[in-house]
Each structure stands twice: as C-alpha cells, then as structure tokens.
N, C-alpha and C positions, 0 to 999 in steps of 0.2 A: 640696499638689502644684501646681507652677506651671501657669499657664493652658494653655501649649502643650506640656506634659510628655507624651512618647510620640508626639508628632506629628514627621513629617519633611516637609520641603518641597524638592522638586527645582526649582531656579530657573534660568532663563536659557536654556533649550533651545527649540527649535522642536517644538511638539507636533503630531503627525499622529494624530489621536484614533481612526481606524478607521471613523468614520461616512461618510466621503467628503466631509466639509466641508473647505474650504481650510485649509492648515496655520496654526497660531497661533505667531507669533514672539515671542521674549523672554518666555516663559510660565512660569508656576508651577503645579506639580502638588502639592497638599497631601494627605497621607494620614495616617490614624491608625486605629488598631485593625484594620489590613489592608484598609481601605476608602478609596476616593477621597473627600476631603471638598470639594475645590475644584480647578477647572482653569479657567485664564484667564490673560490677560496680566499681567505683573508688576504693573503699576500697579492692576489690578482685583482682586487677591487679597490679603486681608489675612492676614499670617503672624503668629500669635500669639507672644507672648514665650515663650521657653523652648523653641521648636520647633527641632529639628535641621535646619539648612539645608545642602543640598548644591548647590554651584555646578556646573551642568553647562552653562554658557555655551558656545555653539558647537555643541552636541550636538543630536541629534534623538531625540525619545521617541516610541515606538510602544506600542500595547498589547501585552501579552505574546501571542505567537504561538500559533496553534493549528494543529496537524496534523489535518486533518479526516478522515484515513483511515489508521488504524495497526492493528497487531496487537502488543499490549504483550508484551514479554519482560523477565525480571528483570534483564538486563544493560543495558537501554536507558536508565534514568533519567537518568544524568549526561549522556549524549549528547544527549538532548532538551534539558535545561536549559541546557547550554553553548552551544546554538544559539538560545537565547531563546524556546524552546517551553515555556510555563508551563502549557498544558492540551493535551489530545489527545483524539481520538474513536477508541475501540477498536472495530473492526467484526468481531471475531471471535475468541473465546478461551472456553475452558471457563467455565461460569457461575460455579460456586462460587469458582473461582480469581481470575477477573477482578473479581468483586464484592469479594473480600477486598482485592485491590490497590486498588481504587476507595476503599474505606472507610479503608485505611491511608493513601493519598495525602491524602484529605480531613482526616484527623486530624493530618497532618504527621509521620507515622511512616515514610514512604518518600520518600527523596530522588529526585525525579522530578516530572513534570508532574502537574497535576490530571487525573484520569481520568473521562471520560465514556464510557459504554460500551453497546453493544447486548446485552452479556451473553449472547451465542450468536447463532444465526441459524435461520432456517426454511427447509427444503427438502423436496422431494417424498419421500414414503415410498420406500424403496429399490426395492421391488418394482414400483413404478408409474413409476420414472424411465426416461427415455430417455437414451442417452449424451449427456453435455453437457460442462460445464466440467471436470468430474473424470474423464471418460471412464469406464472400467471399474474405476478405482482406488477406494480407500477414501475415503468422505467425511470432511472434517476432523471431529475429535471434538466440536466445539462446535455441530454442525448438528443441530437437532432435526427428525427425519423425520416429517412430518405428512400426513395425507390426510383431507379432509372438513371441513366447517365447524365442527363441535363440537371436534374435536381441534385444528384451527388456532386457534380462539378461545381455548381453554383454555391453549395454549402462549403465545399473546401476553399473556394475562391474567397468567400465572405470571411471565413476564419482567418485565412492567410492575410487578407487586406486589413482586418481588424487588429492583427498583431500576433497571432498564434506563432509559437516557436516549433511546434511539432503537431502532427495530425494524429488523432486517437480514433480508432475504429473498433467496433464489437464484432463478435464472431458470427452474428446472424446476418451481416451484411451479404447481399448476393454477390457471387464471384465477379460478374460483370461490373458491378458498382465498386467492388475493391479495386478493380483495374482502373476504373475512371477515377476513383479518389486518389490512388497513388500517382497516376499520370498527372492529374492537376496539381497534387502537392509537390511533386518533383519539379514541375514547371516553375512553381514558386519558390523553389529551393528548400523546401521542407521535406523532412522524413516523416514516415508513417509507422506507427507502432500501435499494437493493441492486442485484443484477444484473438484467439484462433482455435478452431476445433479441427483444422486440417492444415497443418503447417506447410505441407508440400504445396497445396493450392494457394495459400497465402503467399508464399515465396513467388510462385509463378504469377501472382497477381501484383507483385511489385512491392509487397510490405517490406519494411526495413528492419522490424523489430517485433518481438513477442513478448508479452507481459504475462507473467505466471506460466507455470509449466504444465497445466492441466492438458492444453491442446497439444503440446509436444507429446505427452504420454499417450493421449488418444490417437495421435497419428501413427505411433509405433506399436499399437496394440495388434493382436491377432484379429482376423475378421470376426470371429465369434465374440470375443471380448468387446470389440468396438460395436458390434450390434447390441450388446447389453448395455453398454455406456450410452448409446444414442437412445435407448428405451428408458433411460433414467434408472437403471438397476445396478449401477456401480457406485458404491459410496466413496471410494478413493481411487480415482483413475491412475494415480501415481503407482499403485500396487500392481497394476495390470500392464505397465509398460514392458514390451518385449525387449530385453536387453540385447538380444541378437539382431534387432532391426534398429537399433539406436545409432550405430556408427554411421550408416548410410545417410540418416537425417543430419547428424552432426556435420558430416562432410559437405552437404548441401548448405547449411547454415553458415559454415565458415566460408565457403566459396562465395556466397552472396554478401559476405561481411555483415551479417545480420546480428543485431543487438538482442540479447536475451536477458530478461529480468526474472530471475528465479523466485524472488519473494519467499524465501525459505522460512524466515521468521514469521511471516503472515499466514503461510500455508500449512505449516506443520507444528504450530505452537504448542500443542498439548502432548507431543510425543518426542520432544527433544530430551536429550540427556540433561540439558541445562534448564528445563521447563520451571522447576521450582526456584532455581537461582535467579532466572530472569524475572520471574513474578516478584520475587522479594526485592529486587533492584527497581522494578517500576513502583512497588508499593512504598519503598523508602523515599523515592522521589516525590510521588504524588501526595504523600502525607505531609510534606512541608508546609508550614503555615502560610508562606508567602506565595503558595500556588493554589490558594482557595479560590482564585478566580477561574480555575478550569471547570468547565460545567460538571455537575455531579454525574450526569449520565455518561459523559466521556470518561470520567474516573473509573465508574463501575464497568464500562465496556471494556477499558484497558485491563482491568484487573480480572474480570471474569473470562476474558478471551484466552487466558492460559488454561482454562478448564474446558474449552470447546474445540471441536474439530470442524474444518470446513468439509462439508458433506455434498455430495453430488447425486445421491440417491433421492429421487423424488418422493420416495415413501418415507423417508426419515426426516425430512424437513431441514432448513438451513441451520447451521451452526449448533447441532446438538451437543450437549455436555458429554465429555468422553465417559463420565461416570454412569451415564445412562445406557452405554453400549455394552454388548456382551463381549466376551474374550476374543471370539473370532473377529469381530469387527475391529476391536482395538488392535489386534494383530495385523490386520489388513492396513490400518493407518500407519502402524510402525514400519511395515514392509514398504509402504509407499514413500516414506520419507527415505529409506535406504536407497530406493531406486531414483529418487530425485537427486540424492547426493551423488549417485553414480553418473547420472546425466552430467551434472555440473562438473564432476571431475574430469570426465572425458572431453566435454566441450571446452574447458579452460585449457587442458592439455593440447588440444588440437589448434589452439590459438583464437578461440572463439571471443567475442566481445561481451563479457559479462557486465551487466548494469546492476550495481547494488541499489535497490529501491525497496521500500517497505510497505507501500500502500497505506502509510501512516494517516490517521484521521478518517481516511475513506473507509478503512476497515479499523480494527481496534488495536493496531500496533502504536506504541506510545511514541508520539513525534520526537525525533532527537535521539533518545536512548536506543530506539529500535535499530537505527543504522549501525551503531557499534555492535549490537547483537548480530545483525545480519552479517557484518564482516567476520565476526567470530565463527559464525556458521559456515560461510563460504571457505574459509581456510581449513575448517575441519572437513568440509566436503572434498578438498583437494587443491584449492587455489594456493599459490604461495602467498606470503604476506604482501609482497610487492604488487602481485596481481590484484589482491583484494584492495589495496590502496587505489591502484588505478581504476578499479570498478566504481569507486566513490569520488573520483576527481576527473581524470582525463576522459574516460568512456562516456559517462552521462553528458559531459560538455560536448563531445562529438555528436551524441544522439540529437541534441538541440541546435546543432550547428554553431555552437559557441566556442569551438576550440581555439579561435584566435583571441578570445577575451578572457577566459576562465579555465579552471581545470588543471593548469599546470603552473609551476613557478618559473616563468621564462620572461625575458625582457619584452616589454610592451603590453603584458597582460594585467589585468586588474590585480591589485595588491591584496589578494585574499589569502590569509595564511593562518595556520594553527600551530602554536608552540606546545610541544608535548614535553613532559618531565621524563619520559622513558622511551625506549627504542621499540617502535611498533613492528620493526622487522624481526626483532627478537621475539616478540609476543604481540599478536595482533590486538590483544586486550588493552594494550597500552595506548590505544587511541583514545581511550576514556580519560586518560591522565592529562588533561588539558590545563595548561598554565595561562594561555593567552590566545585570544582570537582577534584577528585583524580582518577587517572587511572594508574594501576599497581604500586601504591605507589608514583607516581609523581604528584605533584599538577599542573593541567592544567592552563596555562595562558588563562583566559576567555578574550572574546572580539574578534573581527574580524579584519583581517589584509587585507587592500585593495590590497596589492601585493600577496595575497594567490594564490597559484598555486598547481597543482597536477601533478605528472608524469604519472597519468593515466586519465587525463582530456579527451583524445580523445577516444570516443566510438561511434559507429553509433547511431545517433538519440539523441545526447546530448542535454539537455534542453527540449526534447520532452517527452510526457507522453501518456498513452492511452486515456486520455480525449483531447489530442490535435489533431485536425483533420488533416490528410495528405493532400497533394496537390490533387485537383480534378482531375478526369479522364473524358474526354469527347470522347466518343466512336461513337456517331452518333447524327445527327440532323434532324428534320423534321418540317413540318409546317401544320397547319390546319386552316381553316377558322371558324370564330365565327359569330353568328348572329350580323347584323348591319354593316357587311362589314370589320370588324377587322381581324387580323390574330395573331396566337400564334405560337411561335416557341417552339418546344419540344426538350429538350437536354436530351440525354441518356448517362449513364456512372455511376461514383461513386461520390457522392456529400455529403455535409454536409447541415444541415438545415439553415445555414447562407450563403450558396453559392449564387452568383449573376452571372447572364448571361450578357456578354458585347457583343456589336456589333459594329464594327469599333472603339473599345476602349472606348465605352460609355456604362454604365450600363443600363440595361432594367428593368423594373418592373417584378420581378422574384418571382414565387410561388414554394415553395418546396412541391413537390408531395410524393417522397419517396427518400431513398437513391440512387435510380437508375433513377430518372426522375426529372427534373425541367421543369417549363413552363414560358415563358416569353412573354410580349407583344411585338409584332413587330411594329415598327413605320410606319406610312404611308409615301408615297413619297419617298421611297428608289430609288436611281438611279439604273439603270440596271448594273449588273456586280457581281463580287465576293465580299462579305463582310466577313472579318474574325470574326468568333465567338470564344470567350474564356470565360471559367468559372472561376471565382476567388472565393476562400474561404478566408475569412479575417483572421488575426492573432487572437490569437496565433496559430502557425503552418500555415496550409493552404498553399496557393500559387495560381499559375495559371496553368490551363490545356494547353495542346497544342492546337493551333488553328485548327478550321475546317472552310471551306469556306461556307458560305450561298449565294446561286446564286439566284439573282433577275433578272428575265427575263425581257427584253424590252417590253414595251407596244405594242400591235399589231397596 
C-alpha cells in the first residue's frame, strides 16, 4: 500500500481552527482514518505520496459546526448536515430513543450529525411543583420527576451510566436536589446545564450552564418586578432586566466559567430587524420539492414561528401571535430583545462562554439554518466574528466534555470540517456559503433526498414543538346575559389565543379571555334541545376538543 494511501489533504485554504487563534493562510489540513493528522501552512506540512489532494485555494475552512441546543427529530438529519452541522447537543428527548439515535450516528448508520445528548432531563416531582415553564400542562415525556437527594442522585447516575454526555435540569428542581444532581454529575465527569429562575442560587448549587436568558433576566430584576414575574404577570422578562444589576451577575458567571446559551433566534424571533428576511429564508428552503418529507406540522410551526412571541404572562397563553398584541406589549418585547442583546454583549466582552444553540425542533427554529441565523444575531449583539465561530465549535464541545475529540481543527481530533466560499471573519453571514462538508474524514453528499427516511422517525409528538398548541380541552360551559338581550357562552378549559368556539359545527364570534376561558356570542333563535359545543384550535398543531352539550330550553 502506498505511503499516503487513504489520506486526504485539503490544500490552499485559510484555516480558522476554532481555538480563537489568528487564521492560517495558504494552509493544509491532512486527514486519515477520520482523524486530523496535520494542520499548518502549506510549506510546513509534508503531504505523503499517494495522498488524495483537494485544491481549496481561496476558500475558508472551519471546524464542523455544533448546534449546542437541539431536540433531535427523525427528519432533521439532512437539514443539519447541509448547513455544516456535523455534531449537535440534544437537550431533551426520551432516553431509550435518543440513545439509540446517538449510537446509530456514531456507527455511521444515521445520515445526520454526531449526537451528544442529555438523554432526558430532571424536574421536580409533579405533586411538588409550582406553576412554572409548563404551567398546568403536561411535562414533556423525557422529564424524570424527582424529589429528595437519593432519588435525584440515582437518576443522574442512571443517565450517566447509560451514556449521557451532559445533565439537563429544569428550574423547578428544589435547591437541595440541584446540589445533589450537580455533585453526582461532576463525580461522573459530566456538566449540568438547564433552566433557572434564580441564577445565583443555581451557580451556588453547582450548575455549569444556563439555557435561555429568561432566568438571568429574572435574577437581575428589581424586587417589585421579580414579584410580578413570579405571579405570572410579566409577558417579557427580558424587558424588565435591571441593567445596573447585570454586571455583578456576569462577573459571577465568568468567575464560575459558566456556559450561557442565549437562544436569541428562538426567544425573540418576531421582533428582530431580520424577522421577515429570516422567514423568507426558511420558506425558500422548506418549499424545496425534495424536502416534502418534513412533517407538515413542522413546516407550519417553523413558518408561523416568525409571527409569534414567547410569552411568560399566564394571562396571555403561550406563544401568542404578535399581531394580536397591543402596541404597549409589542414595545415591551422589542425592549426585551434590546436588553438581551446588552447582556450578551457584556457577557462576551467579559470573556463569558457563549454557546450558540437554537432549541431547534424542540421549539420551532428551523434545524440547520437557524444556527447561522443565531450566529448573525450574536455578532449583531456584540460578539466578534471569531467569538461567534467559537460559540458554535469549541465552546459547545467543551460543554459536553468532548473538547479532545471535536470542536477545533487540531491534530488527533475528528476530521470534521466545513469549507466556505467566503470569509466568515469579514461577514459572519458567509458561514452560509458552504462548498463542502466533511464528517469524520468523509465528504458529505450535500443536498436533500426526497426518499430520506430514518429508523428513528417515530417518537411521540413528531413534528410538534413547544410553540405548537396542543388540542384544546373543554371542561365546562355556561351562559350569561348581556345588555340588549344577547347572550354569551363561556367556555372553560385549556385553550390557545387562536381557539374558536363552534356550535352545531358553526364557528361563533370568539374572544380569548385567558388560557382557561373563551367567550363566544350565542346566536338568537336557537331551537330547543341540545346543541354540541366544540372548541377548535387551528394548525399548526391544535385540533378539536371533545363536545359538550349546550341545552336550549323551549320557550314558555
């Protein structure tokens, strides 16, 4: 066998290796057996005879990208790969299912990114929970409900033993249980990341990272604003972050080496300067004929997502359409984004560890494309282009303890790389200009296959996301008279702001009062008898409630 047989050298590009070091011009990346064997200037790297040489002069090479916050679905693999994402961090899926995906990906049996996973999440036992992120609704099926040190430690040990790469926890976990979870995870060599409503307490409890910024903003609110937030009376917690309290918290996070995942594209999607542009970008992609295998509900969730806001006011319901809000509310969400940007700017300037992650598929960010949109927003917020690249390469690799295998272009690491046609340090949007993707030394066949399928396509809620309303529940009805002789039907249960009451199969003029109440105008002249009342919530997601009879009494 020839000396360089099985080797490939990518020659002539500028290498941006993900470490933060300056770019290396006219460089050579030599790989063999799926591993990087050399990285250096052309004149400094000896290319053995028989090596396959790929001329990439004028191009730019990055490490394979890593989306640091996803929820894998069976239809997402090609979308990630085509956007240069060779690894991803899954932060919430059923344990058996996502570990099977992880092992299949590692074996090369699944077309998609390499999977690192939390293999579930820990939350407070249901009977001990206060109303929080999921309100009164059902917890996701991947959440292990725990209470007490023994139960918490046993659950973390089980996840670690089964192959979790990181531990995910929710904000409702008791402080003592957070301490037990982090201690057990650290003993197993794993970091702990998750939601938090009190970041100072979470850091004291040993957490290593925070996903989303709502808890950070709640932590730096004034006491009065925090009390309103805790009562569920604040729609956009970001808007109430006290800028004067922010720096002390940032100092604590940086001192602790904490990872922060801002999720800008996922949290503020309807109030960006780029909202319409990003929506069109996603539309053009999803309308490709070879992507018809993407579930229709997922397509609709991704496209309607740009018209919704993530709301925290219990009186408004989850993810209302921004067009349904008054000007004062919209201004609150816009101010919230400005303050989220300010936190990101200060945190990055202080040397904080920013993780680029999109919550893709778990929420309605479009897998693959959304990571490039997130990088654009991070730079707009104040990261340098180099910092943004590190946030999607080196930093998420460190989060899951894989910095020795992926995340940077260095000798001995997996040969994951992305070849770009233009310089991402000149314009971060150039990360979209992908010419070539290499995963474990193998060049990925770019493009989409209309017959694409996955052995792991079936999972509860496929195509759905947290922004997709569930079917409505109708638990009771009543009527009240109004001045002028009219009547209003009151529907009680669990609804979305778009829900509509129907009577005898016909929609009634409906007013959303709260997630627990709708009011609808009853028509006059109803014949006596029972009339079925059904509440419909339109797509994406949604559905119809069970029927309840409205009894119209005969005239005396």
